mmCIF file of the N, C-alpha and C atoms, coordinates in Angstrom:
data_MODEL
# 
_entry.id   MODEL 
# 
loop_
_atom_site.group_PDB 
_atom_site.id 
_atom_site.type_symbol 
_atom_site.label_atom_id 
_atom_site.label_alt_id 
_atom_site.label_comp_id 
_atom_site.label_asym_id 
_atom_site.label_entity_id 
_atom_site.label_seq_id 
_atom_site.pdbx_PDB_ins_code 
_atom_site.Cartn_x 
_atom_site.Cartn_y 
_atom_site.Cartn_z 
_atom_site.occupancy 
_atom_site.B_iso_or_equiv 
_atom_site.pdbx_formal_charge 
_atom_site.auth_seq_id 
_atom_site.auth_comp_id 
_atom_site.auth_asym_id 
_atom_site.auth_atom_id 
_atom_site.pdbx_PDB_model_num 
ATOM 1   N N  . MET A 1 1  ? 9.674   -14.055 -4.736 1.00 0.00 ? 1  MET A N  1 
ATOM 2   C CA . MET A 1 1  ? 8.924   -13.601 -3.583 1.00 0.00 ? 1  MET A CA 1 
ATOM 3   C C  . MET A 1 1  ? 7.430   -13.648 -3.924 1.00 0.00 ? 1  MET A C  1 
ATOM 4   N N  . VAL A 1 2  ? 6.715   -14.518 -3.287 1.00 0.00 ? 2  VAL A N  1 
ATOM 5   C CA . VAL A 1 2  ? 5.278   -14.619 -3.507 1.00 0.00 ? 2  VAL A CA 1 
ATOM 6   C C  . VAL A 1 2  ? 4.584   -14.187 -2.230 1.00 0.00 ? 2  VAL A C  1 
ATOM 7   N N  . THR A 1 3  ? 3.718   -13.194 -2.352 1.00 0.00 ? 3  THR A N  1 
ATOM 8   C CA . THR A 1 3  ? 2.949   -12.746 -1.194 1.00 0.00 ? 3  THR A CA 1 
ATOM 9   C C  . THR A 1 3  ? 1.490   -12.706 -1.578 1.00 0.00 ? 3  THR A C  1 
ATOM 10  N N  . ASN A 1 4  ? 0.641   -12.800 -0.607 1.00 0.00 ? 4  ASN A N  1 
ATOM 11  C CA . ASN A 1 4  ? -0.795  -12.794 -0.840 1.00 0.00 ? 4  ASN A CA 1 
ATOM 12  C C  . ASN A 1 4  ? -1.328  -11.396 -0.570 1.00 0.00 ? 4  ASN A C  1 
ATOM 13  N N  . ILE A 1 5  ? -1.639  -10.675 -1.631 1.00 0.00 ? 5  ILE A N  1 
ATOM 14  C CA . ILE A 1 5  ? -2.177  -9.323  -1.489 1.00 0.00 ? 5  ILE A CA 1 
ATOM 15  C C  . ILE A 1 5  ? -3.698  -9.363  -1.520 1.00 0.00 ? 5  ILE A C  1 
ATOM 16  N N  . GLU A 1 6  ? -4.286  -10.515 -1.812 1.00 0.00 ? 6  GLU A N  1 
ATOM 17  C CA . GLU A 1 6  ? -5.730  -10.622 -1.979 1.00 0.00 ? 6  GLU A CA 1 
ATOM 18  C C  . GLU A 1 6  ? -6.507  -10.120 -0.761 1.00 0.00 ? 6  GLU A C  1 
ATOM 19  N N  . GLY A 1 7  ? -6.141  -10.551 0.451  1.00 0.00 ? 7  GLY A N  1 
ATOM 20  C CA . GLY A 1 7  ? -6.852  -10.111 1.646  1.00 0.00 ? 7  GLY A CA 1 
ATOM 21  C C  . GLY A 1 7  ? -6.724  -8.621  1.868  1.00 0.00 ? 7  GLY A C  1 
ATOM 22  N N  . PHE A 1 8  ? -5.611  -8.096  1.482  1.00 0.00 ? 8  PHE A N  1 
ATOM 23  C CA . PHE A 1 8  ? -5.332  -6.682  1.611  1.00 0.00 ? 8  PHE A CA 1 
ATOM 24  C C  . PHE A 1 8  ? -6.062  -5.879  0.536  1.00 0.00 ? 8  PHE A C  1 
ATOM 25  N N  . ALA A 1 9  ? -6.208  -6.467  -0.625 1.00 0.00 ? 9  ALA A N  1 
ATOM 26  C CA . ALA A 1 9  ? -6.697  -5.751  -1.799 1.00 0.00 ? 9  ALA A CA 1 
ATOM 27  C C  . ALA A 1 9  ? -8.085  -5.167  -1.618 1.00 0.00 ? 9  ALA A C  1 
ATOM 28  N N  . ALA A 1 10 ? -8.986  -5.906  -1.070 1.00 0.00 ? 10 ALA A N  1 
ATOM 29  C CA . ALA A 1 10 ? -10.376 -5.475  -1.019 1.00 0.00 ? 10 ALA A CA 1 
ATOM 30  C C  . ALA A 1 10 ? -10.540 -4.114  -0.360 1.00 0.00 ? 10 ALA A C  1 
ATOM 31  N N  . ALA A 1 11 ? -9.984  -3.916  0.792  1.00 0.00 ? 11 ALA A N  1 
ATOM 32  C CA . ALA A 1 11 ? -10.204 -2.676  1.538  1.00 0.00 ? 11 ALA A CA 1 
ATOM 33  C C  . ALA A 1 11 ? -9.257  -1.550  1.117  1.00 0.00 ? 11 ALA A C  1 
ATOM 34  N N  . VAL A 1 12 ? -7.980  -1.801  1.223  1.00 0.00 ? 12 VAL A N  1 
ATOM 35  C CA . VAL A 1 12 ? -7.019  -0.717  1.028  1.00 0.00 ? 12 VAL A CA 1 
ATOM 36  C C  . VAL A 1 12 ? -6.862  -0.338  -0.439 1.00 0.00 ? 12 VAL A C  1 
ATOM 37  N N  . LEU A 1 13 ? -6.771  -1.306  -1.322 1.00 0.00 ? 13 LEU A N  1 
ATOM 38  C CA . LEU A 1 13 ? -6.608  -0.972  -2.741 1.00 0.00 ? 13 LEU A CA 1 
ATOM 39  C C  . LEU A 1 13 ? -7.814  -0.217  -3.272 1.00 0.00 ? 13 LEU A C  1 
ATOM 40  N N  . ALA A 1 14 ? -8.990  -0.546  -2.783 1.00 0.00 ? 14 ALA A N  1 
ATOM 41  C CA . ALA A 1 14 ? -10.182 0.204   -3.190 1.00 0.00 ? 14 ALA A CA 1 
ATOM 42  C C  . ALA A 1 14 ? -10.102 1.638   -2.665 1.00 0.00 ? 14 ALA A C  1 
ATOM 43  N N  . GLU A 1 15 ? -9.614  1.798   -1.445 1.00 0.00 ? 15 GLU A N  1 
ATOM 44  C CA . GLU A 1 15 ? -9.514  3.139   -0.851 1.00 0.00 ? 15 GLU A CA 1 
ATOM 45  C C  . GLU A 1 15 ? -8.517  4.017   -1.596 1.00 0.00 ? 15 GLU A C  1 
ATOM 46  N N  . ILE A 1 16 ? -7.386  3.446   -1.971 1.00 0.00 ? 16 ILE A N  1 
ATOM 47  C CA . ILE A 1 16 ? -6.370  4.244   -2.656 1.00 0.00 ? 16 ILE A CA 1 
ATOM 48  C C  . ILE A 1 16 ? -6.530  4.219   -4.174 1.00 0.00 ? 16 ILE A C  1 
ATOM 49  N N  . ARG A 1 17 ? -7.547  3.514   -4.643 1.00 0.00 ? 17 ARG A N  1 
ATOM 50  C CA . ARG A 1 17 ? -7.876  3.451   -6.079 1.00 0.00 ? 17 ARG A CA 1 
ATOM 51  C C  . ARG A 1 17 ? -6.672  3.045   -6.912 1.00 0.00 ? 17 ARG A C  1 
ATOM 52  N N  . MET A 1 18 ? -6.105  1.901   -6.559 1.00 0.00 ? 18 MET A N  1 
ATOM 53  C CA . MET A 1 18 ? -4.913  1.408   -7.232 1.00 0.00 ? 18 MET A CA 1 
ATOM 54  C C  . MET A 1 18 ? -5.075  -0.072  -7.518 1.00 0.00 ? 18 MET A C  1 
ATOM 55  N N  . SER A 1 19 ? -4.571  -0.502  -8.664 1.00 0.00 ? 19 SER A N  1 
ATOM 56  C CA . SER A 1 19 ? -4.631  -1.924  -8.993 1.00 0.00 ? 19 SER A CA 1 
ATOM 57  C C  . SER A 1 19 ? -3.618  -2.696  -8.157 1.00 0.00 ? 19 SER A C  1 
ATOM 58  N N  . GLN A 1 20 ? -3.841  -3.985  -8.060 1.00 0.00 ? 20 GLN A N  1 
ATOM 59  C CA . GLN A 1 20 ? -2.941  -4.838  -7.289 1.00 0.00 ? 20 GLN A CA 1 
ATOM 60  C C  . GLN A 1 20 ? -1.541  -4.826  -7.906 1.00 0.00 ? 20 GLN A C  1 
ATOM 61  N N  . SER A 1 21 ? -1.455  -4.849  -9.224 1.00 0.00 ? 21 SER A N  1 
ATOM 62  C CA . SER A 1 21 ? -0.143  -4.867  -9.870 1.00 0.00 ? 21 SER A CA 1 
ATOM 63  C C  . SER A 1 21 ? 0.603   -3.544  -9.660 1.00 0.00 ? 21 SER A C  1 
ATOM 64  N N  . ALA A 1 22 ? -0.115  -2.429  -9.699 1.00 0.00 ? 22 ALA A N  1 
ATOM 65  C CA . ALA A 1 22 ? 0.529   -1.132  -9.448 1.00 0.00 ? 22 ALA A CA 1 
ATOM 66  C C  . ALA A 1 22 ? 1.028   -1.047  -8.012 1.00 0.00 ? 22 ALA A C  1 
ATOM 67  N N  . PHE A 1 23 ? 0.223   -1.564  -7.076 1.00 0.00 ? 23 PHE A N  1 
ATOM 68  C CA . PHE A 1 23 ? 0.647   -1.551  -5.678 1.00 0.00 ? 23 PHE A CA 1 
ATOM 69  C C  . PHE A 1 23 ? 1.866   -2.437  -5.472 1.00 0.00 ? 23 PHE A C  1 
ATOM 70  N N  . TYR A 1 24 ? 1.883   -3.586  -6.134 1.00 0.00 ? 24 TYR A N  1 
ATOM 71  C CA . TYR A 1 24 ? 3.030   -4.478  -6.006 1.00 0.00 ? 24 TYR A CA 1 
ATOM 72  C C  . TYR A 1 24 ? 4.295   -3.792  -6.520 1.00 0.00 ? 24 TYR A C  1 
ATOM 73  N N  . ARG A 1 25 ? 4.187   -3.047  -7.625 1.00 0.00 ? 25 ARG A N  1 
ATOM 74  C CA . ARG A 1 25 ? 5.352   -2.326  -8.136 1.00 0.00 ? 25 ARG A CA 1 
ATOM 75  C C  . ARG A 1 25 ? 5.849   -1.304  -7.116 1.00 0.00 ? 25 ARG A C  1 
ATOM 76  N N  . LEU A 1 26 ? 4.931   -0.607  -6.438 1.00 0.00 ? 26 LEU A N  1 
ATOM 77  C CA . LEU A 1 26 ? 5.340   0.327   -5.386 1.00 0.00 ? 26 LEU A CA 1 
ATOM 78  C C  . LEU A 1 26 ? 6.070   -0.399  -4.257 1.00 0.00 ? 26 LEU A C  1 
ATOM 79  N N  . ARG A 1 27 ? 5.553   -1.572  -3.888 1.00 0.00 ? 27 ARG A N  1 
ATOM 80  C CA . ARG A 1 27 ? 6.207   -2.348  -2.818 1.00 0.00 ? 27 ARG A CA 1 
ATOM 81  C C  . ARG A 1 27 ? 7.615   -2.733  -3.207 1.00 0.00 ? 27 ARG A C  1 
ATOM 82  N N  . VAL A 1 28 ? 7.791   -3.181  -4.452 1.00 0.00 ? 28 VAL A N  1 
ATOM 83  C CA . VAL A 1 28 ? 9.117   -3.591  -4.925 1.00 0.00 ? 28 VAL A CA 1 
ATOM 84  C C  . VAL A 1 28 ? 10.087  -2.415  -4.886 1.00 0.00 ? 28 VAL A C  1 
ATOM 85  N N  . ARG A 1 29 ? 9.587   -1.227  -5.208 1.00 0.00 ? 29 ARG A N  1 
ATOM 86  C CA . ARG A 1 29 ? 10.423  -0.023  -5.205 1.00 0.00 ? 29 ARG A CA 1 
ATOM 87  C C  . ARG A 1 29 ? 10.629  0.566   -3.816 1.00 0.00 ? 29 ARG A C  1 
ATOM 88  N N  . GLY A 1 30 ? 9.927   0.027   -2.819 1.00 0.00 ? 30 GLY A N  1 
ATOM 89  C CA . GLY A 1 30 ? 10.034  0.548   -1.461 1.00 0.00 ? 30 GLY A CA 1 
ATOM 90  C C  . GLY A 1 30 ? 9.231   1.824   -1.256 1.00 0.00 ? 30 GLY A C  1 
ATOM 91  N N  . GLN A 1 31 ? 8.212   2.055   -2.090 1.00 0.00 ? 31 GLN A N  1 
ATOM 92  C CA . GLN A 1 31 ? 7.434   3.282   -2.018 1.00 0.00 ? 31 GLN A CA 1 
ATOM 93  C C  . GLN A 1 31 ? 6.027   3.071   -1.471 1.00 0.00 ? 31 GLN A C  1 
ATOM 94  N N  . ALA A 1 32 ? 5.696   1.873   -1.068 1.00 0.00 ? 32 ALA A N  1 
ATOM 95  C CA . ALA A 1 32 ? 4.360   1.564   -0.549 1.00 0.00 ? 32 ALA A CA 1 
ATOM 96  C C  . ALA A 1 32 ? 4.328   1.779   0.963  1.00 0.00 ? 32 ALA A C  1 
ATOM 97  N N  . PRO A 1 33 ? 3.127   1.848   1.531  1.00 0.00 ? 33 PRO A N  1 
ATOM 98  C CA . PRO A 1 33 ? 3.054   1.947   2.995  1.00 0.00 ? 33 PRO A CA 1 
ATOM 99  C C  . PRO A 1 33 ? 3.621   0.691   3.642  1.00 0.00 ? 33 PRO A C  1 
ATOM 100 N N  . ARG A 1 34 ? 4.026   0.822   4.869  1.00 0.00 ? 34 ARG A N  1 
ATOM 101 C CA . ARG A 1 34 ? 4.591   -0.307  5.614  1.00 0.00 ? 34 ARG A CA 1 
ATOM 102 C C  . ARG A 1 34 ? 3.552   -1.419  5.723  1.00 0.00 ? 34 ARG A C  1 
ATOM 103 N N  . MET A 1 35 ? 3.965   -2.628  5.400  1.00 0.00 ? 35 MET A N  1 
ATOM 104 C CA . MET A 1 35 ? 3.070   -3.776  5.412  1.00 0.00 ? 35 MET A CA 1 
ATOM 105 C C  . MET A 1 35 ? 3.523   -4.787  6.456  1.00 0.00 ? 35 MET A C  1 
ATOM 106 N N  . ILE A 1 36 ? 2.566   -5.545  6.943  1.00 0.00 ? 36 ILE A N  1 
ATOM 107 C CA . ILE A 1 36 ? 2.829   -6.625  7.893  1.00 0.00 ? 36 ILE A CA 1 
ATOM 108 C C  . ILE A 1 36 ? 2.419   -7.918  7.221  1.00 0.00 ? 36 ILE A C  1 
ATOM 109 N N  . LYS A 1 37 ? 3.322   -8.881  7.170  1.00 0.00 ? 37 LYS A N  1 
ATOM 110 C CA . LYS A 1 37 ? 3.008   -10.168 6.579  1.00 0.00 ? 37 LYS A CA 1 
ATOM 111 C C  . LYS A 1 37 ? 2.609   -11.129 7.693  1.00 0.00 ? 37 LYS A C  1 
ATOM 112 N N  . LEU A 1 38 ? 1.402   -11.650 7.609  1.00 0.00 ? 38 LEU A N  1 
ATOM 113 C CA . LEU A 1 38 ? 0.892   -12.579 8.615  1.00 0.00 ? 38 LEU A CA 1 
ATOM 114 C C  . LEU A 1 38 ? 1.420   -13.982 8.366  1.00 0.00 ? 38 LEU A C  1 
ATOM 115 N N  . PRO A 1 39 ? 1.373   -14.867 9.372  1.00 0.00 ? 39 PRO A N  1 
ATOM 116 C CA . PRO A 1 39 ? 1.857   -16.240 9.193  1.00 0.00 ? 39 PRO A CA 1 
ATOM 117 C C  . PRO A 1 39 ? 1.189   -16.987 8.038  1.00 0.00 ? 39 PRO A C  1 
ATOM 118 N N  . ASN A 1 40 ? -0.043  -16.628 7.707  1.00 0.00 ? 40 ASN A N  1 
ATOM 119 C CA . ASN A 1 40 ? -0.732  -17.306 6.606  1.00 0.00 ? 40 ASN A CA 1 
ATOM 120 C C  . ASN A 1 40 ? -0.381  -16.698 5.245  1.00 0.00 ? 40 ASN A C  1 
ATOM 121 N N  . GLY A 1 41 ? 0.524   -15.723 5.206  1.00 0.00 ? 41 GLY A N  1 
ATOM 122 C CA . GLY A 1 41 ? 0.977   -15.121 3.965  1.00 0.00 ? 41 GLY A CA 1 
ATOM 123 C C  . GLY A 1 41 ? 0.225   -13.873 3.554  1.00 0.00 ? 41 GLY A C  1 
ATOM 124 N N  . GLU A 1 42 ? -0.862  -13.554 4.227  1.00 0.00 ? 42 GLU A N  1 
ATOM 125 C CA . GLU A 1 42 ? -1.618  -12.356 3.885  1.00 0.00 ? 42 GLU A CA 1 
ATOM 126 C C  . GLU A 1 42 ? -0.893  -11.107 4.371  1.00 0.00 ? 42 GLU A C  1 
ATOM 127 N N  . LEU A 1 43 ? -1.157  -10.009 3.689  1.00 0.00 ? 43 LEU A N  1 
ATOM 128 C CA . LEU A 1 43 ? -0.560  -8.733  4.058  1.00 0.00 ? 43 LEU A CA 1 
ATOM 129 C C  . LEU A 1 43 ? -1.584  -7.846  4.725  1.00 0.00 ? 43 LEU A C  1 
ATOM 130 N N  . ARG A 1 44 ? -1.132  -7.069  5.675  1.00 0.00 ? 44 ARG A N  1 
ATOM 131 C CA . ARG A 1 44 ? -1.983  -6.104  6.360  1.00 0.00 ? 44 ARG A CA 1 
ATOM 132 C C  . ARG A 1 44 ? -1.226  -4.785  6.451  1.00 0.00 ? 44 ARG A C  1 
ATOM 133 N N  . CYS A 1 45 ? -1.992  -3.728  6.546  1.00 0.00 ? 45 CYS A N  1 
ATOM 134 C CA . CYS A 1 45 ? -1.422  -2.393  6.684  1.00 0.00 ? 45 CYS A CA 1 
ATOM 135 C C  . CYS A 1 45 ? -2.146  -1.708  7.831  1.00 0.00 ? 45 CYS A C  1 
ATOM 136 N N  . ARG A 1 46 ? -1.390  -1.218  8.789  1.00 0.00 ? 46 ARG A N  1 
ATOM 137 C CA . ARG A 1 46 ? -2.011  -0.490  9.897  1.00 0.00 ? 46 ARG A CA 1 
ATOM 138 C C  . ARG A 1 46 ? -2.537  0.852   9.385  1.00 0.00 ? 46 ARG A C  1 
ATOM 139 N N  . ARG A 1 47 ? -3.643  1.293   9.936  1.00 0.00 ? 47 ARG A N  1 
ATOM 140 C CA . ARG A 1 47 ? -4.255  2.562   9.538  1.00 0.00 ? 47 ARG A CA 1 
ATOM 141 C C  . ARG A 1 47 ? -3.261  3.708   9.685  1.00 0.00 ? 47 ARG A C  1 
ATOM 142 N N  . ALA A 1 48 ? -2.494  3.718   10.768 1.00 0.00 ? 48 ALA A N  1 
ATOM 143 C CA . ALA A 1 48 ? -1.520  4.791   10.987 1.00 0.00 ? 48 ALA A CA 1 
ATOM 144 C C  . ALA A 1 48 ? -0.457  4.799   9.888  1.00 0.00 ? 48 ALA A C  1 
ATOM 145 N N  . ASP A 1 49 ? -0.016  3.610   9.461  1.00 0.00 ? 49 ASP A N  1 
ATOM 146 C CA . ASP A 1 49 ? 0.979   3.528   8.393  1.00 0.00 ? 49 ASP A CA 1 
ATOM 147 C C  . ASP A 1 49 ? 0.399   3.991   7.062  1.00 0.00 ? 49 ASP A C  1 
ATOM 148 N N  . LEU A 1 50 ? -0.849  3.630   6.789  1.00 0.00 ? 50 LEU A N  1 
ATOM 149 C CA . LEU A 1 50 ? -1.492  4.060   5.551  1.00 0.00 ? 50 LEU A CA 1 
ATOM 150 C C  . LEU A 1 50 ? -1.691  5.568   5.542  1.00 0.00 ? 50 LEU A C  1 
ATOM 151 N N  . ASP A 1 51 ? -2.131  6.123   6.652  1.00 0.00 ? 51 ASP A N  1 
ATOM 152 C CA . ASP A 1 51 ? -2.328  7.577   6.739  1.00 0.00 ? 51 ASP A CA 1 
ATOM 153 C C  . ASP A 1 51 ? -1.007  8.326   6.578  1.00 0.00 ? 51 ASP A C  1 
ATOM 154 N N  . ALA A 1 52 ? 0.065   7.798   7.178  1.00 0.00 ? 52 ALA A N  1 
ATOM 155 C CA . ALA A 1 52 ? 1.373   8.434   7.054  1.00 0.00 ? 52 ALA A CA 1 
ATOM 156 C C  . ALA A 1 52 ? 1.852   8.394   5.603  1.00 0.00 ? 52 ALA A C  1 
ATOM 157 N N  . TRP A 1 53 ? 1.605   7.287   4.920  1.00 0.00 ? 53 TRP A N  1 
ATOM 158 C CA . TRP A 1 53 ? 1.981   7.148   3.513  1.00 0.00 ? 53 TRP A CA 1 
ATOM 159 C C  . TRP A 1 53 ? 1.210   8.152   2.654  1.00 0.00 ? 53 TRP A C  1 
ATOM 160 N N  . TRP A 1 54 ? -0.103  8.284   2.916  1.00 0.00 ? 54 TRP A N  1 
ATOM 161 C CA . TRP A 1 54 ? -0.915  9.268   2.187  1.00 0.00 ? 54 TRP A CA 1 
ATOM 162 C C  . TRP A 1 54 ? -0.343  10.668  2.369  1.00 0.00 ? 54 TRP A C  1 
ATOM 163 N N  . GLU A 1 55 ? 0.038   10.990  3.596  1.00 0.00 ? 55 GLU A N  1 
ATOM 164 C CA . GLU A 1 55 ? 0.571   12.317  3.885  1.00 0.00 ? 55 GLU A CA 1 
ATOM 165 C C  . GLU A 1 55 ? 1.847   12.586  3.099  1.00 0.00 ? 55 GLU A C  1 
ATOM 166 N N  . VAL A 1 56 ? 2.721   11.590  3.024  1.00 0.00 ? 56 VAL A N  1 
ATOM 167 C CA . VAL A 1 56 ? 3.955   11.735  2.250  1.00 0.00 ? 56 VAL A CA 1 
ATOM 168 C C  . VAL A 1 56 ? 3.626   11.915  0.767  1.00 0.00 ? 56 VAL A C  1 
ATOM 169 N N  . CYS A 1 57 ? 2.679   11.158  0.265  1.00 0.00 ? 57 CYS A N  1 
ATOM 170 C CA . CYS A 1 57 ? 2.278   11.287  -1.141 1.00 0.00 ? 57 CYS A CA 1 
ATOM 171 C C  . CYS A 1 57 ? 1.736   12.685  -1.425 1.00 0.00 ? 57 CYS A C  1 
ATOM 172 N N  . GLU A 1 58 ? 0.965   13.221  -0.510 1.00 0.00 ? 58 GLU A N  1 
ATOM 173 C CA . GLU A 1 58 ? 0.416   14.560  -0.700 1.00 0.00 ? 58 GLU A CA 1 
ATOM 174 C C  . GLU A 1 58 ? 1.511   15.614  -0.711 1.00 0.00 ? 58 GLU A C  1 
ATOM 175 N N  . ARG A 1 59 ? 2.495   15.464  0.169  1.00 0.00 ? 59 ARG A N  1 
ATOM 176 C CA . ARG A 1 59 ? 3.600   16.427  0.200  1.00 0.00 ? 59 ARG A CA 1 
ATOM 177 C C  . ARG A 1 59 ? 4.433   16.338  -1.073 1.00 0.00 ? 59 ARG A C  1 
ATOM 178 N N  . ASP A 1 60 ? 4.649   15.126  -1.574 1.00 0.00 ? 60 ASP A N  1 
ATOM 179 C CA . ASP A 1 60 ? 5.484   14.937  -2.759 1.00 0.00 ? 60 ASP A CA 1 
ATOM 180 C C  . ASP A 1 60 ? 4.833   15.458  -4.031 1.00 0.00 ? 60 ASP A C  1 
ATOM 181 N N  . THR A 1 61 ? 3.517   15.620  -4.042 1.00 0.00 ? 61 THR A N  1 
ATOM 182 C CA . THR A 1 61 ? 2.838   16.035  -5.265 1.00 0.00 ? 61 THR A CA 1 
ATOM 183 C C  . THR A 1 61 ? 2.211   17.421  -5.163 1.00 0.00 ? 61 THR A C  1 
ATOM 184 N N  . SER A 1 62 ? 2.652   18.225  -4.237 1.00 0.00 ? 62 SER A N  1 
ATOM 185 C CA . SER A 1 62 ? 2.043   19.549  -4.038 1.00 0.00 ? 62 SER A CA 1 
ATOM 186 C C  . SER A 1 62 ? 2.138   20.425  -5.279 1.00 0.00 ? 62 SER A C  1 
ATOM 187 N N  . GLU A 1 63 ? 3.204   20.281  -6.073 1.00 0.00 ? 63 GLU A N  1 
ATOM 188 C CA . GLU A 1 63 ? 3.335   21.117  -7.251 1.00 0.00 ? 63 GLU A CA 1 
ATOM 189 C C  . GLU A 1 63 ? 2.352   20.742  -8.359 1.00 0.00 ? 63 GLU A C  1 
ATOM 190 N N  . TRP A 1 64 ? 1.669   19.612  -8.241 1.00 0.00 ? 64 TRP A N  1 
ATOM 191 C CA . TRP A 1 64 ? 0.719   19.177  -9.256 1.00 0.00 ? 64 TRP A CA 1 
ATOM 192 C C  . TRP A 1 64 ? -0.703  19.648  -8.969 1.00 0.00 ? 64 TRP A C  1 
ATOM 193 N N  . ARG A 1 65 ? -0.932  20.301  -7.865 1.00 0.00 ? 65 ARG A N  1 
ATOM 194 C CA . ARG A 1 65 ? -2.278  20.741  -7.524 1.00 0.00 ? 65 ARG A CA 1 
ATOM 195 C C  . ARG A 1 65 ? -2.696  21.962  -8.276 1.00 0.00 ? 65 ARG A C  1 
# 
């Protein structure tokens, strides 16, 4: 499975402070935000999906605060 995360990387990966390889591992595990694959192979993430993912991450780590 080859996907192009490059277009996605600049904005979202910088926001979530995560490397491309770490994000790819989350995707493989099914733990990443919902992604949309465009016809040109690039990935996109809707703001609502990213915000929902952040919220789940915050709930899952409440004991670490």
